[in-house]
N, C-alpha and C positions, 0 to 999 in steps of 0.2 A: 833460583830459589825464591819463593814467594815472600815478599818482605812485608805484605801487607798485614796488619794486626787483625785478626779477627777470631773473636771468641764464640765458642759453640760448647754445648754441653752433649758430649759423645761418651756412648756406652765403649768398653773395650771391643765389644763386638762390632760395633760401627766402625770404631778407628783400624780394627784389623780387617774388616772387609772392604774399607775405603785405601788404605796404606799398608805398606811395610814399615812396619815400626824397627828403626835401627838404632839400637843403643851406641853411641860414638864411642870410638876409641877415647875421647876426652874425658868420658866419663869413669868414676871409679867403679871397683868391683861390686858386684852386688852383695850388700852388707845386711841387710834385713834377715836372712838366715845363719847367721852368725852365732854361735853359740852364745857368745855376750850379750847378742840382740835378742833372745831367747823371749824375755818378758815383753819387750816392746812387740816382737812379732805376734805372740799371744793376743796382746790388746789389739791390734790390728786385725788380726783374725777372727777376734771375737765380735768387733765392730761389723766387718765385711758379714759375718755368718748372721748376728741381729739384725741387718739391713738389707738383706737377701729379699723379703719379701716387700721392702719398699724402695724407695729411692732413697741411695746413701750417697752424701757427696764428700767426697775424697779431696776437696780442694782442686785447685787448678793444677793441670800439667802443660806446660810452656815448652815450646820447640818450634822447629823449623818444617816447614811442609814444603815439600820439592813436588809439585802438582804434575810437571810431564812426568818423572818418573813413579809418581805414586808414592813417595817415601815421606815417613815423618820421623824426624830427628829429633827426640825430647831432651831438652837441654835440664829442665828441672820436672822431677816426677819419675825418674826412671825407677827407682824402688818401688813405688805403688803400681807402676806398669806392670813391674815383672812379677809381683806378688800375685797382683790379678789374673796376670796371663797364666802362671802356675796353677792358680784356683780352676781357670776354665779348662787347662789341659787334665787337671785331676778329675774334674766332673765331667769330661767328655768321654772319658774310658769307659763307663757304663750306660753311655747315652747313644741314641741313632745320629745325633748330629754332628757334624764335623765343622768347627770353627776353622778359620782361617790358620790355623797353628804356625804354619811354617813361615807366616809372614811377620816373625817376631826374630830379631838377628841380636847378638850382642858382637859389637865389634871391637869391645875392651882387649881383646887378645884370641887368638885363631883357637886354642883349647874350648874356649867358652864358645865360641860361634858352632866349632864343629858338634860340642856337644848338644846344642840345642837343635841344630839340623838332623841330629841324628833321634833326638828324642821324640821331634815331629815330624818324622816320615811315616808316610801311611802303611809302609810294612812293620814298624816297630809300633805304631801307635795303639794298635788295637790287641796287642797281645798280653797287654797288663791288665790286671785287676785292681780293684782299690785296696786290696790287702798287702802289707808289707811292702809298699810303693819302692822305698828307697832300695831294699834288699832287691827287689825284680832288676830294677835299672842297672846297680851295681854288677848282678850277675847275667846281664844281657851280654849276647855275645858280641855285639858292636861297643860295648864300653871298653875304653881303655883305663887301664889302672893309672897310668899317669895322669889323668884327670883329677885325679883325688889331690893332685898338687897344686890344683887351681882353685883360689880362693873363691871364684863366683861359681865354678862347678860344685863344689863343698857345701856351699850355701845353699844353690838351687836345690840340692838332694836335702840340706837338713829340714829347708821351707816344705820341701812337699812330704816330709816326715811329720811335719806341725800340721799340713792341710789334712793329711789321713786322719790324724787327731780329733780335727775339727769337724771335718765333714764327711767321715768313713759313715756314719750311722742317719745322715741326712737323706733324705728321700726327695730332693730338689726336683723341681719340674724347670726345665732348661726354657727361659724366655727368649726365644731367638729375637735377637734384633732389639731387645730393649729391656 
């Protein structure tokens, strides 16, 4: 791994284009989508929504880069990256662009990883609309009911539900690459 400290401002788009983001097994579950975190999540989504037409600084994300394998392993910023990833995934549903959504992986547990792999597969990706997204995902033929026992998957689905409430009526023009 590259141990040189280099700080650069990157959008999530740029990061996913350059690297595979791998949330390592040492990280905790995705928590921003938990029911008890709803107020905090709503404030974060509001800040993102309000900052969509300008540059919004979400503080630093610290991690390790493996340049050879093009992998970025966040050690701090996992929650923010995951929420940004879900917003991009949601907004991509009715746009003509395809973000490298498959370049985002959760290594925390295999069920979380499997869920995200299925969610971002090409064949699954465009079957959803922006209405009732949580229900659509849960009713998909690839969705395993056992995933409802995975705290990360439950939080991801809850966050998608919140994202829908915040962004469903927005007509965002996607600024590719920046």
